[in-house]
N, C-alpha and C positions, 0 to 999 in steps of 0.2 A: 503494499499499499504505499503510495507517495503522499507525502504531507503537503497539502496545499496550504499555503499561507491564508490564516484568517484573522490576523491582527494588524490593525492599522497603526500608523506612527503615534497618534495620541494615546491609543491603548497601551502600546509599548512604554511610552514615557511615564504614565501613571502606575503602571506595574512596577517600573524600576523606582520610582519615588516611594512607593509603598513598601517595597522590599528594603530599601535604605533606611527607612523609618522603623520597621520591624526589626531589622538586625541591630540598629543603633539602641533601640529600647532594651533589646536583649543584652547586649554588650554593656550598656551602663547600669544593668541591674535593677531597672525601673520596675520590671515585673518578676514573678516568682520563678524558679528554675523550670518547672514544668511548663509554663506559659512560654517562657523564653525559648525552650526546645522546639515548641509548636511554632513561635514566631521565627525562628531560624529556618525551619522546614519550609514554612510558606514563602519566606523570603527567597530561598533557593529556588523552589518552583516557579515563583513569579520572575526572577532573574532569567532563568533558563527558558521559559516560554517567551520572554521579551526578545532574548537573543535569536530564537529560531523562527520568531513571528508565526508561532502556532500554539493554540490551545486545544488540547483534546476535549476539554469540557465543552467547548463551543460546537463541536461537531454533531452530537446528538440532537441539539437544539436548533441546528441550522444558523448559528450565529456567525457573523463575519463583520469585523469592523474595518476591513480593507476597502479602499475605494474601488468602484466597479470600473473595469476597463472598457 
């Protein structure tokens, strides 16, 4: 299966900003250890999906934030 891009530039930027915020909150110890681990996991997923411009959760719902060609 070929992954077709389904994330636009705005979606990617928002995900990267949220990933940075979650990672920073975890690193600074603002949240508990358990919540921090969850935040790190979500931050990693958001960063990876932003880099490859593909979100697997968008596929079943038919969502795409890419501009139509």
